[in-house]
SELUM-432220 format. One record per residue: residue number from 1; x negated, y negated, z negated of N, C-alpha, C in turn. Coordinates in steps of 0.2 Angstrom, whole numbers, plus 5000, padded with zeros to 4 digits. Layout:
N
{seq->NUM&n_u->X&n_v->Y&n_w->Z&ca_u->X&ca_v->Y&ca_w->Z&c_u->X&c_v->Y&c_w->Z}
...
END
This chain:
152
{seq->1&n_u->4636&n_v->4513&n_w->4542&ca_u->4640&ca_v->4513&ca_w->4536&c_u->4641&c_v->4520&c_w->4534}
{seq->2&n_u->4642&n_v->4521&n_w->4527&ca_u->4644&ca_v->4527&ca_w->4524&c_u->4651&c_v->4527&c_w->4521}
{seq->3&n_u->4654&n_v->4532&n_w->4521&ca_u->4661&ca_v->4532&ca_w->4518&c_u->4660&c_v->4532&c_w->4510}
{seq->4&n_u->4665&n_v->4529&n_w->4507&ca_u->4665&ca_v->4528&ca_w->4500&c_u->4664&c_v->4535&c_w->4496}
{seq->5&n_u->4665&n_v->4540&n_w->4499&ca_u->4664&ca_v->4547&ca_w->4495&c_u->4657&c_v->4550&c_w->4496}
{seq->6&n_u->4654&n_v->4547&n_w->4501&ca_u->4647&ca_v->4550&ca_w->4503&c_u->4642&c_v->4548&c_w->4497}
{seq->7&n_u->4638&n_v->4553&n_w->4494&ca_u->4634&ca_v->4552&ca_w->4489&c_u->4628&c_v->4547&c_w->4491}
{seq->8&n_u->4627&n_v->4542&n_w->4487&ca_u->4622&ca_v->4537&ca_w->4489&c_u->4618&c_v->4535&c_w->4483}
{seq->9&n_u->4612&n_v->4533&n_w->4484&ca_u->4608&ca_v->4530&ca_w->4479&c_u->4605&c_v->4523&c_w->4481}
{seq->10&n_u->4604&n_v->4519&n_w->4477&ca_u->4601&ca_v->4512&ca_w->4478&c_u->4594&c_v->4512&c_w->4480}
{seq->11&n_u->4592&n_v->4510&n_w->4486&ca_u->4585&ca_v->4510&ca_w->4487&c_u->4582&c_v->4503&c_w->4485}
{seq->12&n_u->4585&n_v->4497&n_w->4487&ca_u->4582&ca_v->4491&ca_w->4485&c_u->4588&c_v->4486&c_w->4485}
{seq->13&n_u->4586&n_v->4480&n_w->4481&ca_u->4590&ca_v->4474&ca_w->4481&c_u->4586&c_v->4469&c_w->4482}
{seq->14&n_u->4587&n_v->4465&n_w->4488&ca_u->4583&ca_v->4460&ca_w->4490&c_u->4587&c_v->4453&c_w->4489}
{seq->15&n_u->4583&n_v->4448&n_w->4486&ca_u->4586&ca_v->4441&ca_w->4485&c_u->4583&c_v->4437&c_w->4490}
{seq->16&n_u->4588&n_v->4433&n_w->4494&ca_u->4586&ca_v->4428&ca_w->4499&c_u->4589&c_v->4422&c_w->4496}
{seq->17&n_u->4584&n_v->4418&n_w->4494&ca_u->4586&ca_v->4411&ca_w->4490&c_u->4589&c_v->4406&c_w->4495}
{seq->18&n_u->4594&n_v->4403&n_w->4493&ca_u->4598&ca_v->4398&ca_w->4497&c_u->4602&c_v->4400&c_w->4503}
{seq->19&n_u->4603&n_v->4406&n_w->4504&ca_u->4606&ca_v->4409&ca_w->4510&c_u->4613&c_v->4411&c_w->4508}
{seq->20&n_u->4615&n_v->4410&n_w->4502&ca_u->4622&ca_v->4413&ca_w->4500&c_u->4627&c_v->4408&c_w->4502}
{seq->21&n_u->4633&n_v->4408&n_w->4498&ca_u->4639&ca_v->4404&ca_w->4500&c_u->4637&c_v->4397&c_w->4497}
{seq->22&n_u->4641&n_v->4392&n_w->4500&ca_u->4640&ca_v->4385&ca_w->4498&c_u->4642&c_v->4384&c_w->4491}
{seq->23&n_u->4638&n_v->4379&n_w->4488&ca_u->4640&ca_v->4378&ca_w->4481&c_u->4646&c_v->4374&c_w->4480}
{seq->24&n_u->4649&n_v->4375&n_w->4474&ca_u->4655&ca_v->4371&ca_w->4472&c_u->4654&c_v->4363&c_w->4472}
{seq->25&n_u->4659&n_v->4360&n_w->4475&ca_u->4659&ca_v->4352&ca_w->4475&c_u->4652&c_v->4350&c_w->4478}
{seq->26&n_u->4651&n_v->4353&n_w->4484&ca_u->4645&ca_v->4351&ca_w->4488&c_u->4638&c_v->4353&c_w->4486}
{seq->27&n_u->4638&n_v->4357&n_w->4481&ca_u->4632&ca_v->4359&ca_w->4478&c_u->4628&c_v->4363&c_w->4483}
{seq->28&n_u->4621&n_v->4365&n_w->4481&ca_u->4617&ca_v->4369&ca_w->4486&c_u->4620&c_v->4376&c_w->4487}
{seq->29&n_u->4618&n_v->4379&n_w->4492&ca_u->4620&ca_v->4386&ca_w->4493&c_u->4617&c_v->4390&c_w->4488}
{seq->30&n_u->4621&n_v->4396&n_w->4486&ca_u->4618&ca_v->4400&ca_w->4482&c_u->4613&c_v->4405&c_w->4485}
{seq->31&n_u->4612&n_v->4411&n_w->4481&ca_u->4607&ca_v->4416&ca_w->4484&c_u->4611&c_v->4421&c_w->4487}
{seq->32&n_u->4608&n_v->4424&n_w->4492&ca_u->4611&ca_v->4430&ca_w->4495&c_u->4607&c_v->4436&c_w->4493}
{seq->33&n_u->4611&n_v->4441&n_w->4491&ca_u->4608&ca_v->4448&ca_w->4488&c_u->4610&c_v->4453&c_w->4493}
{seq->34&n_u->4605&n_v->4456&n_w->4496&ca_u->4606&ca_v->4462&ca_w->4501&c_u->4604&c_v->4468&c_w->4497}
{seq->35&n_u->4609&n_v->4473&n_w->4497&ca_u->4608&ca_v->4479&ca_w->4493&c_u->4608&c_v->4485&c_w->4499}
{seq->36&n_u->4602&n_v->4489&n_w->4499&ca_u->4602&ca_v->4494&ca_w->4504&c_u->4603&c_v->4501&c_w->4500}
{seq->37&n_u->4607&n_v->4505&n_w->4504&ca_u->4608&ca_v->4512&ca_w->4501&c_u->4606&c_v->4517&c_w->4506}
{seq->38&n_u->4604&n_v->4522&n_w->4504&ca_u->4602&ca_v->4528&ca_w->4509&c_u->4606&c_v->4534&c_w->4507}
{seq->39&n_u->4609&n_v->4537&n_w->4512&ca_u->4613&ca_v->4543&ca_w->4511&c_u->4608&c_v->4549&c_w->4509}
{seq->40&n_u->4611&n_v->4554&n_w->4507&ca_u->4607&ca_v->4561&ca_w->4505&c_u->4604&c_v->4564&c_w->4512}
{seq->41&n_u->4599&n_v->4567&n_w->4511&ca_u->4595&ca_v->4570&ca_w->4517&c_u->4595&c_v->4578&c_w->4515}
{seq->42&n_u->4596&n_v->4582&n_w->4521&ca_u->4596&ca_v->4589&ca_w->4520&c_u->4589&c_v->4591&c_w->4519}
{seq->43&n_u->4584&n_v->4587&n_w->4520&ca_u->4577&ca_v->4589&ca_w->4520&c_u->4573&c_v->4585&c_w->4514}
{seq->44&n_u->4574&n_v->4579&n_w->4513&ca_u->4570&ca_v->4574&ca_w->4509&c_u->4574&c_v->4573&c_w->4503}
{seq->45&n_u->4572&n_v->4575&n_w->4497&ca_u->4575&ca_v->4574&ca_w->4490&c_u->4571&c_v->4569&c_w->4486}
{seq->46&n_u->4574&n_v->4563&n_w->4485&ca_u->4571&ca_v->4558&ca_w->4481&c_u->4570&c_v->4560&c_w->4474}
{seq->47&n_u->4564&n_v->4558&n_w->4471&ca_u->4562&ca_v->4559&ca_w->4465&c_u->4558&c_v->4553&c_w->4462}
{seq->48&n_u->4561&n_v->4548&n_w->4460&ca_u->4558&ca_v->4542&ca_w->4458&c_u->4556&c_v->4538&c_w->4464}
{seq->49&n_u->4549&n_v->4537&n_w->4464&ca_u->4546&ca_v->4534&ca_w->4470&c_u->4543&c_v->4539&c_w->4475}
{seq->50&n_u->4545&n_v->4545&n_w->4474&ca_u->4542&ca_v->4550&ca_w->4478&c_u->4548&c_v->4554&c_w->4482}
{seq->51&n_u->4547&n_v->4558&n_w->4486&ca_u->4552&ca_v->4563&ca_w->4489&c_u->4549&c_v->4570&c_w->4489}
{seq->52&n_u->4553&n_v->4575&n_w->4488&ca_u->4551&ca_v->4582&ca_w->4488&c_u->4555&c_v->4585&c_w->4494}
{seq->53&n_u->4551&n_v->4590&n_w->4497&ca_u->4553&ca_v->4594&ca_w->4502&c_u->4552&c_v->4601&c_w->4501}
{seq->54&n_u->4557&n_v->4606&n_w->4501&ca_u->4556&ca_v->4613&ca_w->4500&c_u->4554&c_v->4616&c_w->4507}
{seq->55&n_u->4548&n_v->4619&n_w->4507&ca_u->4545&ca_v->4622&ca_w->4513&c_u->4544&c_v->4630&c_w->4512}
{seq->56&n_u->4548&n_v->4633&n_w->4516&ca_u->4547&ca_v->4640&ca_w->4516&c_u->4541&c_v->4643&c_w->4520}
{seq->57&n_u->4538&n_v->4648&n_w->4516&ca_u->4532&ca_v->4651&ca_w->4520&c_u->4533&c_v->4658&c_w->4519}
{seq->58&n_u->4529&n_v->4662&n_w->4523&ca_u->4529&ca_v->4669&ca_w->4523&c_u->4525&c_v->4672&c_w->4517}
{seq->59&n_u->4526&n_v->4678&n_w->4516&ca_u->4521&ca_v->4682&ca_w->4511&c_u->4514&c_v->4682&c_w->4513}
{seq->60&n_u->4513&n_v->4683&n_w->4519&ca_u->4506&ca_v->4683&ca_w->4522&c_u->4503&c_v->4676&c_w->4522}
{seq->61&n_u->4507&n_v->4671&n_w->4523&ca_u->4504&ca_v->4664&ca_w->4522&c_u->4502&c_v->4663&c_w->4515}
{seq->62&n_u->4506&n_v->4665&n_w->4510&ca_u->4505&ca_v->4664&ca_w->4503&c_u->4499&c_v->4668&c_w->4501}
{seq->63&n_u->4498&n_v->4674&n_w->4504&ca_u->4492&ca_v->4678&ca_w->4502&c_u->4486&c_v->4676&c_w->4505}
{seq->64&n_u->4486&n_v->4675&n_w->4511&ca_u->4480&ca_v->4673&ca_w->4515&c_u->4478&c_v->4666&c_w->4515}
{seq->65&n_u->4483&n_v->4661&n_w->4514&ca_u->4482&ca_v->4654&ca_w->4515&c_u->4484&c_v->4653&c_w->4523}
{seq->66&n_u->4486&n_v->4646&n_w->4524&ca_u->4487&ca_v->4645&ca_w->4531&c_u->4487&c_v->4637&c_w->4531}
{seq->67&n_u->4487&n_v->4635&n_w->4537&ca_u->4488&ca_v->4628&ca_w->4539&c_u->4495&c_v->4628&c_w->4542}
{seq->68&n_u->4500&n_v->4624&n_w->4539&ca_u->4507&ca_v->4624&ca_w->4542&c_u->4509&c_v->4616&c_w->4543}
{seq->69&n_u->4514&n_v->4616&n_w->4548&ca_u->4516&ca_v->4609&ca_w->4550&c_u->4522&c_v->4608&c_w->4545}
{seq->70&n_u->4523&n_v->4602&n_w->4543&ca_u->4528&ca_v->4600&ca_w->4538&c_u->4531&c_v->4593&c_w->4540}
{seq->71&n_u->4537&n_v->4592&n_w->4539&ca_u->4540&ca_v->4586&ca_w->4541&c_u->4538&c_v->4580&c_w->4536}
{seq->72&n_u->4537&n_v->4574&n_w->4538&ca_u->4536&ca_v->4568&ca_w->4534&c_u->4541&c_v->4563&c_w->4536}
{seq->73&n_u->4541&n_v->4557&n_w->4533&ca_u->4546&ca_v->4552&ca_w->4534&c_u->4544&c_v->4549&c_w->4541}
{seq->74&n_u->4538&n_v->4550&n_w->4543&ca_u->4535&ca_v->4547&ca_w->4550&c_u->4534&c_v->4552&c_w->4555}
{seq->75&n_u->4537&n_v->4558&n_w->4555&ca_u->4535&ca_v->4563&ca_w->4560&c_u->4533&c_v->4570&c_w->4556}
{seq->76&n_u->4528&n_v->4573&n_w->4559&ca_u->4525&ca_v->4579&ca_w->4555&c_u->4518&c_v->4578&c_w->4554}
{seq->77&n_u->4516&n_v->4582&n_w->4549&ca_u->4509&ca_v->4583&ca_w->4548&c_u->4507&c_v->4590&c_w->4546}
{seq->78&n_u->4501&n_v->4591&n_w->4546&ca_u->4498&ca_v->4598&ca_w->4544&c_u->4495&c_v->4598&c_w->4538}
{seq->79&n_u->4497&n_v->4603&n_w->4534&ca_u->4494&ca_v->4603&ca_w->4527&c_u->4491&c_v->4610&c_w->4526}
{seq->80&n_u->4487&n_v->4611&n_w->4522&ca_u->4484&ca_v->4618&ca_w->4520&c_u->4487&c_v->4621&c_w->4514}
{seq->81&n_u->4489&n_v->4627&n_w->4515&ca_u->4492&ca_v->4631&ca_w->4509&c_u->4486&c_v->4636&c_w->4507}
{seq->82&n_u->4484&n_v->4635&n_w->4501&ca_u->4478&ca_v->4639&ca_w->4499&c_u->4480&c_v->4646&c_w->4498}
{seq->83&n_u->4475&n_v->4651&n_w->4500&ca_u->4476&ca_v->4658&ca_w->4498&c_u->4478&c_v->4659&c_w->4491}
{seq->84&n_u->4483&n_v->4663&n_w->4490&ca_u->4485&ca_v->4665&ca_w->4483&c_u->4491&c_v->4660&c_w->4481}
{seq->85&n_u->4493&n_v->4656&n_w->4485&ca_u->4498&ca_v->4651&ca_w->4483&c_u->4505&c_v->4654&c_w->4480}
{seq->86&n_u->4507&n_v->4652&n_w->4475&ca_u->4513&ca_v->4655&ca_w->4471&c_u->4519&c_v->4651&c_w->4473}
{seq->87&n_u->4525&n_v->4655&n_w->4472&ca_u->4531&ca_v->4652&ca_w->4474&c_u->4532&c_v->4646&c_w->4469}
{seq->88&n_u->4535&n_v->4640&n_w->4471&ca_u->4536&ca_v->4634&ca_w->4467&c_u->4530&c_v->4630&c_w->4467}
{seq->89&n_u->4524&n_v->4631&n_w->4470&ca_u->4519&ca_v->4627&ca_w->4470&c_u->4520&c_v->4620&c_w->4473}
{seq->90&n_u->4518&n_v->4615&n_w->4470&ca_u->4519&ca_v->4608&ca_w->4474&c_u->4512&c_v->4606&c_w->4477}
{seq->91&n_u->4513&n_v->4604&n_w->4483&ca_u->4507&ca_v->4601&ca_w->4487&c_u->4509&c_v->4594&c_w->4488}
{seq->92&n_u->4504&n_v->4589&n_w->4487&ca_u->4506&ca_v->4582&ca_w->4487&c_u->4502&c_v->4579&c_w->4493}
{seq->93&n_u->4506&n_v->4575&n_w->4497&ca_u->4503&ca_v->4571&ca_w->4502&c_u->4504&c_v->4564&c_w->4499}
{seq->94&n_u->4498&n_v->4561&n_w->4497&ca_u->4498&ca_v->4554&ca_w->4494&c_u->4499&c_v->4549&c_w->4498}
{seq->95&n_u->4504&n_v->4544&n_w->4496&ca_u->4505&ca_v->4538&ca_w->4500&c_u->4509&c_v->4539&c_w->4506}
{seq->96&n_u->4512&n_v->4545&n_w->4507&ca_u->4516&ca_v->4547&ca_w->4513&c_u->4524&c_v->4546&c_w->4512}
{seq->97&n_u->4526&n_v->4545&n_w->4506&ca_u->4533&ca_v->4544&ca_w->4504&c_u->4536&c_v->4538&c_w->4505}
{seq->98&n_u->4542&n_v->4536&n_w->4502&ca_u->4545&ca_v->4530&ca_w->4503&c_u->4542&c_v->4524&c_w->4500}
{seq->99&n_u->4543&n_v->4518&n_w->4503&ca_u->4541&ca_v->4512&ca_w->4500&c_u->4543&c_v->4512&c_w->4492}
{seq->100&n_u->4539&n_v->4509&n_w->4488&ca_u->4540&ca_v->4509&ca_w->4481&c_u->4546&c_v->4504&c_w->4480}
{seq->101&n_u->4551&n_v->4505&n_w->4476&ca_u->4557&ca_v->4501&ca_w->4475&c_u->4555&c_v->4494&c_w->4473}
{seq->102&n_u->4550&n_v->4493&n_w->4469&ca_u->4548&ca_v->4487&ca_w->4467&c_u->4542&c_v->4484&c_w->4471}
{seq->103&n_u->4541&n_v->4487&n_w->4477&ca_u->4536&ca_v->4484&ca_w->4482&c_u->4529&c_v->4486&c_w->4480}
{seq->104&n_u->4524&n_v->4485&n_w->4485&ca_u->4517&ca_v->4487&ca_w->4483&c_u->4516&c_v->4494&c_w->4485}
{seq->105&n_u->4516&n_v->4496&n_w->4491&ca_u->4514&ca_v->4503&ca_w->4493&c_u->4519&c_v->4508&c_w->4493}
{seq->106&n_u->4517&n_v->4514&n_w->4494&ca_u->4522&ca_v->4520&ca_w->4495&c_u->4521&c_v->4525&c_w->4490}
{seq->107&n_u->4526&n_v->4529&n_w->4489&ca_u->4526&ca_v->4535&ca_w->4485&c_u->4523&c_v->4541&c_w->4489}
{seq->108&n_u->4523&n_v->4546&n_w->4486&ca_u->4521&ca_v->4553&ca_w->4489&c_u->4526&c_v->4557&c_w->4491}
{seq->109&n_u->4524&n_v->4562&n_w->4495&ca_u->4528&ca_v->4567&ca_w->4497&c_u->4526&c_v->4574&c_w->4494}
{seq->110&n_u->4530&n_v->4577&n_w->4490&ca_u->4528&ca_v->4583&ca_w->4487&c_u->4532&c_v->4589&c_w->4491}
{seq->111&n_u->4528&n_v->4594&n_w->4493&ca_u->4530&ca_v->4600&ca_w->4496&c_u->4531&c_v->4605&c_w->4491}
{seq->112&n_u->4537&n_v->4608&n_w->4490&ca_u->4538&ca_v->4613&ca_w->4485&c_u->4538&c_v->4620&c_w->4489}
{seq->113&n_u->4533&n_v->4624&n_w->4488&ca_u->4532&ca_v->4630&ca_w->4492&c_u->4537&c_v->4635&c_w->4490}
{seq->114&n_u->4541&n_v->4638&n_w->4494&ca_u->4545&ca_v->4644&ca_w->4493&c_u->4543&c_v->4649&c_w->4497}
{seq->115&n_u->4542&n_v->4655&n_w->4494&ca_u->4540&ca_v->4661&ca_w->4498&c_u->4546&c_v->4664&c_w->4500}
{seq->116&n_u->4547&n_v->4665&n_w->4507&ca_u->4553&ca_v->4668&ca_w->4509&c_u->4552&c_v->4675&c_w->4511}
{seq->117&n_u->4557&n_v->4679&n_w->4508&ca_u->4556&ca_v->4686&ca_w->4509&c_u->4562&c_v->4689&c_w->4514}
{seq->118&n_u->4560&n_v->4694&n_w->4518&ca_u->4565&ca_v->4696&ca_w->4523&c_u->4571&c_v->4700&c_w->4519}
{seq->119&n_u->4577&n_v->4699&n_w->4521&ca_u->4583&ca_v->4703&ca_w->4518&c_u->4582&c_v->4710&c_w->4519}
{seq->120&n_u->4579&n_v->4712&n_w->4524&ca_u->4578&ca_v->4720&ca_w->4526&c_u->4571&c_v->4721&c_w->4529}
{seq->121&n_u->4568&n_v->4726&n_w->4527&ca_u->4562&ca_v->4728&ca_w->4530&c_u->4563&c_v->4733&c_w->4536}
{seq->122&n_u->4559&n_v->4732&n_w->4541&ca_u->4559&ca_v->4737&ca_w->4546&c_u->4554&c_v->4743&c_w->4544}
{seq->123&n_u->4554&n_v->4748&n_w->4547&ca_u->4550&ca_v->4754&ca_w->4545&c_u->4543&c_v->4752&c_w->4545}
{seq->124&n_u->4541&n_v->4749&n_w->4550&ca_u->4534&ca_v->4746&ca_w->4550&c_u->4532&c_v->4742&c_w->4544}
{seq->125&n_u->4536&n_v->4737&n_w->4543&ca_u->4535&ca_v->4733&ca_w->4537&c_u->4535&c_v->4736&c_w->4531}
{seq->126&n_u->4540&n_v->4741&n_w->4530&ca_u->4540&ca_v->4745&ca_w->4523&c_u->4534&c_v->4749&c_w->4523}
{seq->127&n_u->4531&n_v->4752&n_w->4528&ca_u->4525&ca_v->4756&ca_w->4528&c_u->4519&c_v->4751&c_w->4526}
{seq->128&n_u->4519&n_v->4745&n_w->4529&ca_u->4514&ca_v->4740&ca_w->4527&c_u->4514&c_v->4738&c_w->4520}
{seq->129&n_u->4520&n_v->4737&n_w->4517&ca_u->4521&ca_v->4735&ca_w->4510&c_u->4519&c_v->4741&c_w->4506}
{seq->130&n_u->4520&n_v->4747&n_w->4507&ca_u->4518&ca_v->4753&ca_w->4504&c_u->4510&c_v->4753&c_w->4504}
{seq->131&n_u->4507&n_v->4752&n_w->4509&ca_u->4500&ca_v->4752&ca_w->4510&c_u->4497&c_v->4747&c_w->4505}
{seq->132&n_u->4500&n_v->4741&n_w->4505&ca_u->4498&ca_v->4735&ca_w->4501&c_u->4498&c_v->4737&c_w->4494}
{seq->133&n_u->4504&n_v->4740&n_w->4492&ca_u->4505&ca_v->4742&ca_w->4485&c_u->4500&c_v->4747&c_w->4482}
{seq->134&n_u->4498&n_v->4751&n_w->4487&ca_u->4493&ca_v->4756&ca_w->4484&c_u->4486&c_v->4753&c_w->4483}
{seq->135&n_u->4485&n_v->4747&n_w->4485&ca_u->4478&ca_v->4744&ca_w->4484&c_u->4478&c_v->4738&c_w->4479}
{seq->136&n_u->4484&n_v->4736&n_w->4477&ca_u->4485&ca_v->4730&ca_w->4473&c_u->4483&c_v->4731&c_w->4466}
{seq->137&n_u->4482&n_v->4726&n_w->4462&ca_u->4480&ca_v->4727&ca_w->4455&c_u->4486&c_v->4728&c_w->4450}
{seq->138&n_u->4487&n_v->4734&n_w->4448&ca_u->4491&ca_v->4736&ca_w->4442&c_u->4498&c_v->4733&c_w->4441}
{seq->139&n_u->4500&n_v->4732&n_w->4435&ca_u->4506&ca_v->4730&ca_w->4433&c_u->4506&c_v->4723&c_w->4430}
{seq->140&n_u->4508&n_v->4718&n_w->4434&ca_u->4507&ca_v->4711&ca_w->4431&c_u->4511&c_v->4709&c_w->4425}
{seq->141&n_u->4516&n_v->4714&n_w->4423&ca_u->4520&ca_v->4713&ca_w->4417&c_u->4517&c_v->4716&c_w->4411}
{seq->142&n_u->4511&n_v->4720&n_w->4412&ca_u->4508&ca_v->4724&ca_w->4406&c_u->4507&c_v->4719&c_w->4400}
{seq->143&n_u->4503&n_v->4714&n_w->4401&ca_u->4502&ca_v->4709&ca_w->4395&c_u->4508&c_v->4706&c_w->4392}
{seq->144&n_u->4513&n_v->4705&n_w->4396&ca_u->4519&ca_v->4702&ca_w->4393&c_u->4523&c_v->4707&c_w->4389}
{seq->145&n_u->4523&n_v->4713&n_w->4391&ca_u->4526&ca_v->4719&ca_w->4387&c_u->4522&c_v->4720&c_w->4381}
{seq->146&n_u->4516&n_v->4720&n_w->4381&ca_u->4512&ca_v->4721&ca_w->4375&c_u->4513&c_v->4716&c_w->4370}
{seq->147&n_u->4513&n_v->4709&n_w->4372&ca_u->4514&ca_v->4704&ca_w->4368&c_u->4521&c_v->4704&c_w->4365}
{seq->148&n_u->4526&n_v->4706&n_w->4369&ca_u->4533&ca_v->4706&ca_w->4366&c_u->4534&c_v->4712&c_w->4361}
{seq->149&n_u->4529&n_v->4717&n_w->4361&ca_u->4530&ca_v->4723&ca_w->4357&c_u->4525&c_v->4721&c_w->4350}
{seq->150&n_u->4522&n_v->4715&n_w->4350&ca_u->4519&ca_v->4713&ca_w->4344&c_u->4511&c_v->4714&c_w->4345}
{seq->151&n_u->4509&n_v->4717&n_w->4350&ca_u->4502&ca_v->4718&ca_w->4351&c_u->4498&c_v->4711&c_w->4354}
{seq->152&n_u->4492&n_v->4712&n_w->4355&ca_u->4488&ca_v->4706&ca_w->4358&c_u->4486&c_v->4707&c_w->4365}
END
């Protein structure tokens, strides 16, 4: 059971014919309706017939690509994060989400990639970032600034 203050959303309403209360004046039994509710999850966030999970990855995993373990509704699975993955990218596991509310199959799980950055760098990490910066490609804002200034 959930408390009345707990946030809930309706998952399904099921009709069971003839299993409700007895009808008036000896009439047939009515129908029983069962409504299920699912509480909020700290991991899985419902989006229509799908669920979304925020998955943190490291900068190195984003740059190089990686195979990572992610939670599913039925345990864990491994997914591939392609090299060059950007923050906010969605990776879909088809048919691994919740059952469709109207029946007939399951939704998907969408993994929203979030690149996690350390709060502070060690000297060794700062040196590695400096080395990387010296070989990376220029200024990614260059064309933005040029367009904002009226150029092409």
